[in-house]
C-alpha positions as CSV (number, residue, x, y, z in Angstrom):
1,M,0.0,-0.1,0.0
2,K,1.2,3.5,-1.0
3,T,0.2,6.7,0.7
4,L,0.3,10.1,-1.3
5,D,-0.2,13.4,0.7
6,L,-1.3,16.0,-1.8
7,R,-1.5,19.7,-0.7
8,V,-4.1,21.5,-2.4
9,P,-2.7,24.4,-4.6
10,S,-4.1,28.0,-5.1
11,P,-6.3,28.3,-6.8
12,A,-7.8,24.8,-5.9
13,L,-8.4,23.3,-9.5
14,P,-9.8,20.8,-9.7
15,S,-11.7,21.7,-6.5
16,R,-14.1,18.6,-6.5
17,L,-12.3,15.7,-4.5
18,D,-12.5,13.0,-7.0
19,R,-11.5,15.1,-9.9
20,F,-8.6,16.4,-7.8
21,V,-7.1,13.0,-7.0
22,A,-7.7,11.7,-10.5
23,A,-6.0,14.7,-12.0
24,N,-3.0,14.2,-9.8
25,V,-2.5,10.5,-9.1
26,H,-1.1,9.3,-12.5
27,G,-2.8,6.3,-13.9
28,L,-6.0,6.4,-11.6
29,S,-9.5,6.8,-13.3
30,R,-12.2,8.6,-11.5
31,K,-13.9,5.4,-11.2
32,Q,-11.0,3.9,-9.3
33,V,-10.7,7.0,-7.2
34,K,-14.6,6.7,-6.4
35,K,-13.9,3.1,-5.2
36,L,-11.0,4.4,-3.0
37,I,-13.1,7.1,-1.4
38,D,-15.9,4.4,-0.9
39,A,-13.2,2.1,0.8
40,D,-12.3,5.1,3.3
41,Q,-8.8,5.2,1.7
42,V,-8.9,8.9,1.1
43,R,-8.6,11.6,3.8
44,V,-9.0,15.3,4.0
45,D,-6.8,16.9,6.6
46,G,-6.5,13.7,8.4
47,R,-10.3,12.9,8.3
48,R,-12.0,10.1,6.2
49,E,-14.0,11.7,3.6
50,R,-16.9,9.7,1.9
51,K,-18.2,12.4,-0.5
52,A,-16.5,12.3,-3.8
53,A,-18.1,15.7,-4.8
54,R,-16.7,17.4,-1.6
55,L,-15.2,20.8,-2.6
56,L,-11.7,21.6,-1.4
57,T,-9.9,24.8,-0.5
58,P,-6.2,25.8,-1.0
59,G,-3.9,24.6,1.8
60,Q,-5.9,21.4,2.7
61,T,-4.0,18.1,2.5
62,V,-5.5,15.1,0.7
63,S,-4.1,11.7,1.6
64,V,-4.6,8.9,-0.6
65,D,-4.0,5.1,0.2
66,Y,-3.8,3.0,-2.9
67,R,-1.9,-0.1,-4.4
68,P,0.4,0.8,-7.3
69,S,-0.9,-2.2,-8.9
70,L,-4.1,-0.6,-9.6
71,V,-2.4,1.3,-12.3
72,E,-1.6,-0.8,-15.5
73,P,2.1,-0.5,-16.4
74,A,2.6,1.2,-19.9
75,M,3.4,-0.8,-23.0
76,V,6.7,-0.8,-24.8
77,E,5.5,-1.0,-28.4
78,R,8.0,-2.2,-31.1
79,E,8.0,1.4,-32.4
80,R,9.7,2.6,-29.3
81,V,12.9,0.7,-30.2
82,L,15.5,3.5,-30.9
83,R,18.5,1.4,-31.8
84,N,19.2,-2.4,-32.0
85,E,22.8,-3.3,-31.8
86,R,24.3,-6.8,-31.6
87,G,24.9,-6.8,-27.9
88,W,22.5,-4.1,-26.8
89,I,19.4,-2.3,-27.4
90,A,17.9,1.4,-26.7
91,V,14.2,2.1,-26.3
92,D,12.2,5.1,-25.6
93,K,10.8,4.0,-22.2
94,P,7.3,5.4,-21.7
95,T,6.1,7.1,-18.5
96,G,4.3,4.8,-15.9
97,L,6.6,1.8,-16.2
98,A,9.3,0.7,-14.0
99,T,12.8,0.0,-15.4
100,H,13.1,-3.3,-13.3
101,R,10.1,-5.3,-12.0
102,S,9.4,-4.5,-8.3
103,S,8.5,-8.2,-7.4
104,E,8.8,-11.6,-9.0
105,D,5.4,-11.3,-10.7
106,G,5.8,-7.5,-11.3
107,I,6.3,-5.9,-14.8
108,G,9.4,-3.7,-15.9
109,V,10.8,-2.7,-19.3
110,P,12.4,-6.2,-19.9
111,E,8.9,-7.8,-19.4
112,R,7.1,-5.5,-21.7
113,L,9.8,-5.7,-24.5
114,A,9.6,-9.6,-24.1
115,E,5.9,-9.1,-25.2
116,S,6.5,-6.7,-28.1
117,I,9.8,-8.0,-29.7
118,E,9.8,-11.6,-28.4
119,E,13.3,-11.4,-26.7
120,L,13.8,-12.6,-23.2
121,G,16.8,-11.9,-20.8
122,L,17.3,-8.3,-21.6
123,K,19.2,-6.5,-18.7
124,P,18.8,-2.5,-18.0
125,V,22.1,-1.0,-18.0
126,H,21.0,2.0,-15.9
127,R,17.8,3.1,-14.3
128,L,15.1,5.6,-15.1
129,D,12.3,6.3,-12.5
130,R,8.9,4.8,-13.0
131,E,7.3,8.2,-14.2
132,T,10.4,9.5,-16.2
133,S,10.2,8.6,-20.1
134,G,13.0,8.5,-22.6
135,V,16.3,6.8,-23.6
136,L,17.0,3.6,-21.6
137,L,19.8,1.0,-22.6
138,L,19.4,-2.7,-22.1
139,A,22.0,-5.4,-22.8
140,R,21.7,-8.8,-24.1
141,D,24.5,-10.5,-21.9
142,D,26.2,-9.8,-18.7
143,K,29.6,-9.0,-20.5
144,V,27.9,-6.1,-22.5
145,A,26.1,-4.9,-19.5
146,A,29.2,-4.7,-17.5
147,A,30.9,-2.8,-20.3
148,L,28.1,-0.2,-20.6
149,S,27.7,0.1,-16.8
150,D,31.4,1.0,-16.6
151,L,30.6,3.9,-19.1
152,F,28.0,5.4,-16.8
153,A,30.1,4.7,-13.8
154,T,33.1,6.6,-15.3
155,R,30.8,9.5,-16.4
156,A,31.8,8.6,-20.1
157,V,28.1,9.0,-20.9
158,E,26.6,12.4,-21.5
159,K,23.0,12.6,-20.3
160,T,20.6,15.4,-21.1
161,Y,16.9,15.6,-19.8
162,R,14.0,17.8,-20.2
163,A,12.0,19.0,-17.3
164,V,9.1,21.4,-16.8
165,V,9.2,23.1,-13.4
166,A,6.9,25.4,-11.3
167,P,7.6,28.0,-10.2
168,A,9.8,29.1,-13.1
169,P,13.4,29.8,-12.0
170,K,15.2,33.3,-12.4
171,G,17.8,33.5,-15.1
172,D,18.5,31.5,-18.2
173,S,21.0,29.0,-16.7
174,G,22.5,27.9,-13.6
175,T,24.4,25.2,-11.7
176,L,22.8,23.4,-8.5
177,T,25.3,21.9,-5.9
178,E,22.7,21.1,-3.1
179,P,22.2,18.7,-1.4
180,P,26.0,18.0,-1.0
181,G,27.4,15.4,-3.3
182,M,25.2,16.2,-6.3
183,E,25.7,18.6,-9.2
184,L,23.6,19.5,-12.1
185,N,23.5,22.2,-14.8
186,W,20.4,23.6,-16.3
187,S,19.5,25.9,-19.1
188,L,16.2,27.7,-20.0
189,L,14.5,26.4,-22.9
190,R,11.2,28.5,-22.7
191,R,8.7,29.8,-20.4
192,S,5.1,29.2,-20.2
193,K,2.7,32.0,-21.6
194,D,1.9,33.0,-18.0
195,G,5.5,32.9,-16.8
196,T,4.6,30.5,-14.0
197,R,6.4,27.4,-15.4
198,A,9.5,26.8,-17.4
199,E,11.1,24.0,-19.7
200,L,14.5,23.4,-18.8
201,A,17.5,21.3,-20.3
202,V,19.2,19.5,-17.5
203,T,22.4,17.8,-17.3
204,P,23.3,15.9,-14.0
205,Q,27.0,15.0,-13.4
206,Q,26.2,11.9,-11.3
207,G,23.5,9.4,-11.6
208,K,22.1,9.3,-8.2
209,T,18.6,8.2,-7.3
210,H,16.1,10.9,-7.9
211,Q,19.0,13.4,-8.3
212,I,17.4,15.8,-10.7
213,R,14.0,15.6,-8.9
214,I,15.7,16.3,-5.5
215,Q,17.9,19.0,-6.7
216,L,15.2,21.0,-8.6
217,A,12.9,20.7,-5.6
218,A,15.7,21.9,-3.3
219,A,16.3,24.9,-5.4
220,G,12.5,25.8,-5.1
221,T,11.6,24.9,-8.6
222,P,10.2,21.4,-8.3
223,I,9.1,19.3,-11.5
224,V,5.6,19.5,-12.5
225,G,3.8,16.2,-11.5
226,D,6.5,15.1,-9.1
227,L,4.4,14.2,-6.0
228,E,7.2,12.9,-4.0
229,H,9.6,15.7,-4.0
230,G,7.1,18.4,-5.3
231,A,3.5,19.4,-4.9
232,P,0.2,19.5,-7.0
233,V,0.0,22.4,-9.4
234,P,-3.5,24.0,-10.5
235,G,-5.1,21.7,-12.8
236,G,-3.1,18.7,-12.1
237,A,-0.6,17.1,-14.4
238,H,-1.2,13.9,-16.4
239,R,2.3,12.7,-15.8
240,M,5.7,13.8,-14.3
241,A,7.5,16.3,-16.6
242,L,10.8,14.7,-16.6
243,H,12.0,13.2,-20.0
244,A,15.7,11.6,-20.8
245,E,16.1,13.3,-24.2
246,R,19.8,12.2,-25.1
247,L,22.5,9.7,-24.3
248,A,25.8,10.2,-25.9
249,W,29.3,8.5,-25.7
250,T,32.0,7.9,-27.9
251,G,30.5,6.7,-31.3
252,Y,26.9,6.8,-30.4
253,T,24.2,9.5,-29.8
254,L,20.7,8.4,-29.0
255,T,17.6,10.7,-28.7
256,A,14.2,10.2,-27.8
257,P,11.5,12.8,-29.0
258,V,9.4,14.5,-26.2
259,P,6.3,12.4,-26.0
260,P,2.8,13.6,-27.0
261,G,1.0,15.8,-24.5
262,W,4.4,17.3,-23.3
263,R,3.6,20.8,-24.4
264,D,0.3,20.6,-22.1
265,L,2.7,20.3,-19.2
266,L,4.2,23.7,-19.8
267,D,1.2,25.5,-21.0
268,P,-2.1,23.5,-19.8
269,P,-5.2,24.0,-21.9
270,A,-7.7,26.4,-20.9
271,E,-9.9,23.7,-19.8
272,A,-7.5,22.8,-17.1
273,E,-8.1,26.1,-15.2
274,A,-11.8,25.0,-15.1
275,G,-10.6,22.1,-13.1
276,T,-11.0,19.3,-15.8
277,P,-8.6,16.4,-15.1
278,A,-5.9,15.9,-17.7
279,R,-7.0,12.7,-19.1
280,E,-10.5,14.4,-19.9
281,R,-9.5,17.7,-21.2
282,R,-7.8,17.0,-24.5
283,A,-9.9,18.5,-27.0
284,A,-11.5,16.2,-29.3
285,P,-11.0,16.9,-33.1
286,K,-14.0,17.6,-35.3
287,P,-15.4,14.7,-37.5
288,S,-14.2,14.1,-40.9
289,G,-17.4,14.5,-42.8
290,R,-18.4,10.9,-43.1
291,R,-21.5,9.7,-41.6
292,T,-21.5,9.6,-37.9
293,L,-22.6,7.2,-35.2
294,K,-23.1,8.8,-31.8
295,V,-21.9,6.8,-28.7
296,S,-22.4,7.5,-25.1
297,A,-19.8,9.5,-23.1
298,A,-18.8,6.3,-21.3
299,T,-18.2,4.5,-24.6
300,A,-16.4,7.4,-25.8
301,R,-14.1,7.2,-22.8
302,I,-13.5,3.7,-23.2
303,V,-12.7,3.9,-26.9
304,R,-10.4,6.8,-26.4
305,A,-8.6,4.7,-23.9
306,G,-7.8,2.1,-26.4
307,H,-10.7,-0.3,-26.6
308,P,-11.7,-1.0,-30.2
309,W,-15.2,-2.2,-30.0
310,V,-18.6,-0.4,-29.7
311,I,-21.3,-2.4,-27.9
312,R,-24.8,-1.9,-29.4
313,D,-27.1,-0.2,-26.5
314,K,-29.8,2.3,-26.0
315,D,-27.2,5.2,-26.8
316,T,-26.2,4.1,-30.3
317,G,-30.0,4.1,-31.2
318,P,-31.5,2.4,-34.2
319,L,-28.8,1.1,-36.7
320,G,-31.1,-0.2,-39.5
321,S,-30.1,2.7,-42.0
322,F,-26.3,1.8,-41.7
323,Q,-24.7,-0.4,-44.2
324,R,-22.6,-3.4,-43.0
325,G,-18.9,-2.7,-43.7
326,G,-19.4,1.1,-44.1
327,V,-17.0,3.4,-42.6
328,V,-18.1,5.9,-40.0
329,D,-17.0,8.4,-37.5
330,L,-17.9,7.7,-33.9
331,V,-18.8,10.9,-32.0
332,D,-19.5,11.8,-28.4
333,P,-22.6,13.3,-27.0
334,R,-21.3,16.8,-27.7
335,G,-20.4,16.0,-31.3
336,G,-16.6,15.5,-30.8
337,F,-14.6,13.0,-32.7
338,V,-14.0,9.7,-31.1
339,A,-12.6,7.4,-33.7
340,S,-13.2,6.0,-37.3
341,A,-14.9,2.5,-37.3
342,I,-16.2,-0.1,-39.5
343,V,-20.0,-0.6,-38.8
344,D,-22.0,-3.8,-38.4
345,P,-25.5,-2.9,-37.6
346,E,-26.7,-6.4,-36.8
347,A,-24.1,-7.3,-34.3
348,S,-23.8,-6.9,-30.7
349,I,-20.4,-5.5,-31.5
350,C,-21.9,-2.9,-33.8
351,A,-18.6,-1.0,-34.7
352,R,-15.0,-1.7,-34.8
353,V,-12.4,1.0,-34.5
354,F,-9.7,1.1,-37.3
355,D,-8.1,4.7,-36.7
356,S,-8.2,7.2,-33.9
357,R,-7.3,10.0,-36.1
358,P,-10.0,11.8,-38.1
359,G,-10.3,11.7,-41.9
360,R,-8.1,8.6,-42.2
361,E,-9.0,5.9,-44.8
362,P,-8.2,2.2,-43.9
363,R,-4.7,1.9,-45.5
364,L,-5.0,-2.0,-45.6
365,G,-2.1,-2.7,-47.7
366,G,0.3,-0.6,-45.4
367,R,-1.1,-2.0,-42.4
368,T,-0.4,-5.6,-43.7
369,R,3.1,-4.7,-44.6
370,G,3.6,-3.2,-40.9
371,A,2.3,-6.5,-39.5
372,L,4.6,-8.5,-41.4
373,E,7.7,-6.3,-40.8
374,F,7.0,-6.8,-37.1
375,R,7.3,-10.5,-37.6
376,Q,10.3,-10.5,-39.8
377,A,12.4,-12.4,-37.6
378,L,9.8,-15.4,-37.6
379,L,9.6,-15.0,-41.4
380,D,13.3,-15.3,-41.6
381,D,13.4,-18.4,-39.1
382,P,13.4,-21.7,-41.1
383,Q,12.8,-23.8,-37.9
384,T,9.4,-22.2,-37.3
385,T,6.8,-22.2,-40.0
386,A,3.5,-21.7,-37.9
387,F,2.8,-18.2,-36.3
388,R,0.3,-15.5,-36.5
389,L,0.9,-13.0,-39.2
390,I,-2.0,-10.4,-38.4
391,H,-3.6,-10.1,-35.0
392,G,-6.8,-8.3,-35.8
393,E,-7.4,-5.0,-33.7
394,A,-3.8,-5.0,-32.2
395,D,-2.4,-4.9,-35.8
396,G,-5.0,-2.2,-37.0
397,L,-6.9,-4.7,-38.9
398,P,-9.9,-5.3,-36.7
399,G,-12.0,-8.5,-37.1
400,L,-9.3,-10.3,-39.2
401,H,-6.7,-13.0,-37.8
402,V,-4.4,-14.4,-40.4
403,D,-1.9,-17.3,-39.7
404,L,0.7,-19.0,-41.6
405,W,0.6,-22.7,-41.3
406,G,3.8,-24.0,-43.3
407,D,2.9,-23.2,-46.7
408,V,-0.7,-22.3,-46.3
409,I,-2.1,-19.1,-45.2
410,V,-5.4,-19.5,-43.0
411,A,-7.6,-16.2,-42.5
412,T,-10.2,-16.1,-39.8
413,R,-13.0,-13.5,-40.0
414,T,-14.7,-12.7,-36.8
415,T,-17.2,-10.4,-38.3
416,P,-18.8,-10.4,-41.7
417,S,-18.2,-6.5,-41.8
418,V,-14.6,-6.9,-42.9
419,E,-15.8,-8.9,-46.1
420,G,-15.0,-5.7,-48.2
421,F,-11.6,-5.1,-46.8
422,T,-9.9,-8.6,-47.0
423,Q,-8.9,-8.6,-50.7
424,P,-6.2,-5.8,-50.4
425,V,-4.9,-7.7,-47.3
426,Y,-4.6,-10.9,-49.2
427,D,-3.1,-9.3,-52.3
428,T,-0.4,-7.6,-50.1
429,L,0.3,-11.2,-48.3
430,V,0.8,-12.8,-51.7
431,E,3.0,-10.1,-52.9
432,I,5.3,-10.3,-49.9
433,L,5.0,-14.2,-49.0
434,G,4.7,-15.5,-52.5
435,D,2.0,-17.5,-54.5
436,L,0.6,-19.3,-51.3
437,P,-2.7,-21.0,-51.0
438,I,-5.3,-18.8,-48.9
439,Y,-8.2,-20.3,-46.8
440,E,-10.8,-18.2,-45.2
441,R,-12.9,-19.2,-42.6
442,D,-15.7,-17.5,-40.5
443,H,-15.8,-17.4,-36.8
444,F,-18.7,-15.1,-36.1
445,A,-19.9,-16.9,-33.0
446,D,-17.9,-17.9,-30.1
447,L,-18.3,-21.7,-29.9
448,R,-16.6,-21.9,-26.4
449,R,-19.6,-20.4,-24.9
450,A,-21.9,-22.8,-26.3
451,R,-21.9,-25.7,-23.9
452,G,-24.2,-27.8,-26.1
453,A,-22.0,-27.1,-29.2
454,P,-21.0,-30.5,-30.8
455,R,-17.5,-31.8,-30.3
456,G,-15.2,-30.7,-33.1
457,A,-17.5,-28.0,-34.4
458,G,-16.2,-26.6,-37.5
459,L,-16.0,-23.2,-39.1
460,P,-17.5,-22.4,-42.5
461,G,-14.8,-21.6,-44.9
462,R,-13.7,-21.4,-48.4
463,M,-10.5,-21.4,-50.5
464,I,-9.6,-17.7,-51.6
465,R,-6.5,-18.7,-53.7
466,G,-4.9,-21.9,-54.9
467,L,-5.8,-25.6,-54.4
468,E,-7.3,-26.9,-51.2
469,P,-4.7,-28.7,-49.2
470,P,-5.3,-32.0,-47.2
471,P,-7.1,-31.9,-43.9
472,R,-3.7,-32.4,-41.8
473,W,-0.2,-31.4,-42.5
474,I,3.1,-30.9,-40.7
475,V,4.6,-27.6,-39.5
476,S,7.6,-26.7,-37.4
477,E,8.2,-24.8,-34.0
478,R,11.9,-24.0,-33.3
479,G,12.7,-27.3,-35.2
480,L,10.3,-29.5,-33.5
481,R,7.6,-31.0,-35.8
482,F,3.8,-30.9,-35.1
483,E,0.6,-32.3,-36.9
484,V,-1.9,-29.6,-37.5
485,E,-5.5,-29.2,-38.9
486,P,-5.7,-25.4,-39.5
487,M,-8.8,-25.4,-41.7
488,G,-11.1,-27.4,-38.9
489,G,-12.7,-25.8,-36.0
490,L,-11.4,-24.1,-33.0
491,T,-8.6,-26.7,-32.5
492,T,-5.9,-26.5,-35.0
493,G,-3.7,-28.8,-33.2
494,L,-1.0,-26.3,-32.0
495,Y,-1.5,-23.2,-30.0
496,T,1.1,-21.0,-31.5
497,D,0.4,-18.1,-28.7
498,Q,2.1,-20.3,-26.3
499,R,5.5,-20.6,-28.3
500,T,7.3,-18.3,-25.9
501,N,6.3,-20.3,-22.7
502,R,7.2,-23.6,-24.5
503,T,10.8,-22.0,-24.9
504,K,10.7,-20.8,-21.2
505,L,9.8,-24.3,-20.0
506,A,12.5,-25.8,-22.3
507,Q,15.1,-23.5,-20.6
508,L,13.9,-24.5,-16.9
509,I,14.3,-28.1,-17.9
510,E,17.8,-27.6,-19.6
511,G,18.9,-25.8,-16.3
512,A,17.5,-28.5,-14.0
513,A,19.4,-31.1,-16.3
514,A,22.6,-29.2,-15.8
515,S,22.3,-29.2,-12.1
516,T,20.7,-32.5,-11.2
517,P,23.1,-35.4,-10.5
518,E,23.6,-37.7,-13.0
519,G,21.0,-40.6,-13.3
520,E,18.4,-38.8,-11.3
521,P,15.1,-38.5,-13.5
522,I,13.5,-35.1,-14.4
523,R,9.6,-35.7,-14.7
524,V,7.1,-33.1,-15.9
525,A,3.4,-33.6,-16.5
526,N,1.4,-31.8,-19.0
527,L,-2.3,-31.8,-17.8
528,F,-5.2,-31.1,-20.1
529,G,-2.3,-31.7,-22.5
530,H,-4.3,-31.4,-25.8
531,T,-2.0,-32.5,-28.6
532,G,1.0,-32.6,-26.5
533,A,2.9,-29.6,-27.8
534,F,4.3,-28.8,-24.4
535,S,5.2,-32.3,-23.9
536,V,7.2,-32.6,-27.0
537,A,9.1,-29.3,-26.1
538,C,9.8,-30.8,-22.6
539,A,11.0,-34.1,-23.8
540,A,13.4,-32.2,-26.5
541,A,14.8,-30.0,-23.8
542,G,15.9,-33.2,-21.7
543,A,13.0,-34.2,-19.6
544,T,13.5,-37.8,-18.7
545,E,9.6,-38.3,-18.6
546,A,7.0,-35.9,-20.2
547,I,3.7,-37.4,-19.2
548,T,0.5,-36.1,-21.0
549,V,-2.9,-36.3,-19.5
550,D,-6.0,-35.6,-21.4
551,L,-9.7,-36.7,-21.1
552,G,-10.0,-36.9,-25.0
553,A,-8.8,-40.2,-26.7
554,R,-8.5,-38.4,-30.0
555,Y,-6.0,-35.9,-28.5
556,C,-4.1,-38.6,-26.7
557,D,-3.5,-40.4,-30.2
558,W,-2.6,-37.0,-31.6
559,T,0.1,-36.6,-29.0
560,R,1.4,-39.8,-29.6
561,R,1.9,-39.1,-33.3
562,N,3.5,-35.7,-32.3
563,L,6.0,-37.5,-30.1
564,A,6.9,-40.2,-32.7
565,L,7.3,-37.3,-35.4
566,N,10.1,-35.9,-33.1
567,G,11.7,-39.2,-32.4
568,F,10.3,-39.7,-28.9
569,D,9.0,-43.1,-27.6
570,P,5.4,-42.7,-26.3
571,K,6.2,-45.6,-23.9
572,Q,8.9,-43.6,-22.1
573,H,6.7,-40.3,-22.4
574,L,3.5,-41.7,-21.0
575,V,0.0,-40.6,-22.6
576,V,-2.9,-41.1,-20.3
577,A,-6.5,-40.8,-21.3
578,G,-8.2,-39.5,-18.1
579,D,-9.2,-36.8,-15.8
580,S,-6.3,-34.7,-14.9
581,I,-7.2,-34.0,-11.2
582,A,-8.1,-37.7,-10.6
583,W,-4.5,-38.5,-12.2
584,L,-2.7,-36.2,-9.8
585,K,-4.6,-37.7,-6.8
586,D,-4.0,-41.3,-7.8
587,S,-0.3,-41.0,-8.8
588,N,2.4,-40.6,-6.3
589,S,5.7,-40.0,-8.4
590,P,7.3,-36.6,-7.8
591,L,7.2,-34.1,-10.6
592,H,9.8,-31.5,-11.2
593,G,7.3,-29.4,-13.5
594,L,3.7,-29.2,-14.4
595,I,1.8,-27.7,-17.2
596,L,-1.8,-26.6,-16.1
597,D,-3.6,-25.3,-19.3
598,P,-7.1,-26.5,-18.8
599,P,-10.1,-25.4,-21.1
600,A,-12.8,-23.2,-19.6
601,F,-15.1,-26.0,-19.3
602,A,-15.2,-29.6,-20.3
603,R,-17.5,-32.6,-19.8
604,G,-16.9,-36.2,-20.4
605,R,-20.0,-37.8,-21.7
606,S,-19.2,-41.3,-21.0
607,R,-17.8,-40.6,-17.4
608,G,-19.8,-37.8,-16.5
609,V,-16.7,-35.6,-15.6
610,D,-17.5,-32.0,-15.4
611,W,-14.9,-29.2,-15.4
612,S,-15.2,-25.5,-14.8
613,A,-12.0,-23.5,-14.7
614,R,-13.7,-20.6,-12.9
615,R,-14.9,-23.0,-10.1
616,D,-12.2,-25.8,-10.0
617,Y,-8.9,-24.0,-10.7
618,G,-8.0,-23.6,-7.2
619,A,-8.6,-27.2,-6.4
620,L,-6.4,-28.2,-9.4
621,V,-3.5,-26.1,-8.1
622,E,-4.0,-27.8,-4.6
623,A,-3.7,-31.3,-6.2
624,A,-0.8,-30.2,-8.2
625,C,1.1,-28.9,-5.1
626,S,0.9,-32.4,-3.6
627,R,3.0,-33.8,-6.6
628,L,5.5,-31.1,-7.0
629,V,9.1,-31.4,-5.6
630,D,10.6,-28.5,-3.5
631,G,12.0,-26.0,-5.9
632,G,9.6,-27.5,-8.6
633,W,7.4,-25.0,-10.9
634,M,4.0,-25.1,-12.5
635,L,2.9,-23.1,-15.4
636,C,-0.8,-22.0,-14.7
637,C,-2.8,-20.8,-17.6
638,V,-6.5,-19.7,-18.0
639,N,-8.6,-18.6,-20.9
640,V,-11.8,-17.5,-19.3
641,G,-13.3,-14.2,-20.2
642,G,-14.4,-11.6,-17.8
643,L,-12.1,-12.7,-14.8
644,P,-11.1,-9.8,-12.3
645,K,-7.5,-8.6,-12.3
646,G,-5.5,-10.9,-10.2
647,W,-7.9,-13.8,-10.1
648,L,-5.2,-16.4,-11.3
649,R,-2.6,-15.4,-8.9
650,R,-5.3,-15.7,-5.9
651,Q,-6.1,-19.0,-7.1
652,I,-2.5,-20.1,-7.1
653,E,-2.0,-18.6,-3.8
654,A,-5.1,-20.2,-2.4
655,G,-4.2,-23.8,-3.8
656,F,-0.7,-23.6,-2.1
657,R,-2.2,-22.5,1.1
658,K,-4.8,-25.3,1.1
659,A,-2.0,-27.9,0.2
660,G,0.0,-26.7,3.1
661,R,2.9,-25.7,0.6
662,R,4.8,-22.4,0.3
663,L,4.8,-20.4,-2.8
664,A,8.2,-19.1,-3.5
665,R,7.6,-16.6,-6.4
666,T,5.8,-16.3,-9.6
667,E,6.5,-14.9,-13.2
668,A,4.4,-13.6,-15.8
669,A,4.0,-15.9,-18.9
670,R,2.5,-14.0,-21.9
671,P,1.5,-14.9,-25.4
672,A,4.1,-14.8,-27.9
673,A,5.0,-11.6,-29.6
674,D,3.2,-12.2,-32.8
675,F,0.0,-12.0,-30.7
676,P,0.7,-8.4,-29.4
677,R,-1.5,-6.5,-26.9
678,R,-3.6,-3.4,-27.7
679,K,-3.8,-1.2,-24.6
680,G,-7.2,-1.2,-23.1
681,F,-8.4,-4.2,-24.9
682,A,-8.4,-7.2,-22.5
683,E,-10.5,-9.2,-24.9
684,G,-7.6,-9.2,-27.3
685,V,-5.4,-11.2,-24.9
686,A,-5.5,-15.2,-25.6
687,F,-4.8,-16.0,-22.0
688,D,-3.6,-15.1,-18.9
689,A,-0.4,-17.3,-17.3
690,L,2.0,-17.4,-14.3
691,I,4.9,-19.7,-13.6
692,A,4.8,-20.5,-10.0
693,W,7.7,-22.0,-8.0
694,M,7.5,-24.1,-5.0
695,E,9.8,-22.9,-2.1
696,A,12.9,-25.3,-1.9
């Protein structure tokens, strides 16, 4: 729990309590602030305050108790890579993200980079505060990290920052030497229109923690938005105004442009003086002249925050006059532009955003090229022939997922509204990838939600280009071979979004093999094992036994074929047709690792076995703990929509507690980089997963 003490400035803008907190505590929405107020976690002059609309006066102190985990860490998109050298990489770190993760299951720059560029093990060479943006160096190995760290230690790296301070200093430049042991030089870049703020270029001579923030505050000119060493300013600030603009040393100069919204920190828009929080005061551009679809204020806020869907409701009104696949401008109740979208008047998701800028046409070929450029490393890897080429909304092509399965392209439409937009995408794919067959299938309904859906329910599809391939063929992943059915139903035979996690587990097994006494077996179990992809990866990494358990006889046979394809004996790597929890309870052999990747629900008709991940996950973890050796690990995955934040971790903790075992640590396990995340779009994330370690 973190406590912030905020002194109300003069004038008291915003003056309303909930707006004041939301305008000053970076990353908290007014809805979250309201929950904090209702939970007695907000005090005014030491007294609990339960009225969100209370008006504040200058000089009062507002104290806020909150968990930093309420604030979602910022993403590090691939566009933020400034330079990519053989031994190191430089990125433009966003504000709101720690350089290093603060706990075993926390998120820092390396974890966010692993999501966007699919590279593990990057090591920050130096540190930027969570709220500071700008140039950050990360090394690929310890040797390079040590060499770059020496450059910083010997002051061979020149560092230049930008800072906005209030009040503005006197003069045009200066040197600060207080507190003792710190020194920085500053020069004036510009003053605000009213003269109360100033933008400075700052060069610290040391690299001490919070040095710039501490020295500017000690000089009486604290950084705008610095709530630890400074104080709130009238109107609030949407971030701390400190940006690492430039790093330079012999042969290298790296620069990061000032981020969007930086100018507002120096000269706040007029609306700020009326007390509107920063997140809400950005002036909405005017619509482009297209036909408009009006949405509620709440929907407008959600879409502007990054969510790409509009759900049909009473505010959208009758949609019968709109044509499916038409391009419209979404507008808020005041007529302000929200986003451009493709409309589907008959669906519950009645519009899907394709651009947040007015007047833009869907540049389908350009977006397709961008998606393929992002995946160039996979396209160049001859050992991996199955991965996602286009991930719908996250790649700016809503409603369309495209996968490469060996020498066949399979496109999945999740809405009929994209029918008129797919051909330019397919043409670009053929232009870049060559004359490959293209199969298109329709997934307009979520078959996972239909408990009565027939097993193996297929998806309607058609050949768009080339001859239809056989129902099954072989693809590769990091040199391992797998049998797939990409043109069938929801089950293709290989979940490519788990590629990174299969690599992580292989690394764990390789490490265990190196440290385990010779002759001692390393056993892992893959529960709800599907077609055994995790089992094959573990066997290839050196697991003595990779056991697969699945209720479906079809998947057990498929697993045996995948093992045989890679030269592994199914008699050594046991395949069990049965209930996973029952198998855990009935067997007593110790396991070094477990993969728990269950479906949302399952029912065995012949045996009456019924499974619900929402209801039974904690019991699954509890049973798994009884089989795990001290220091062992389990990969815990869940694919259930609508779960609250932190649900999986709580299930893991409860399972360990009930089993009487101690949880040592956890680590996030995310989808592979070809399944990128879109900020604010939880529905676009394939699964939630953590690796949990038993205390040794």
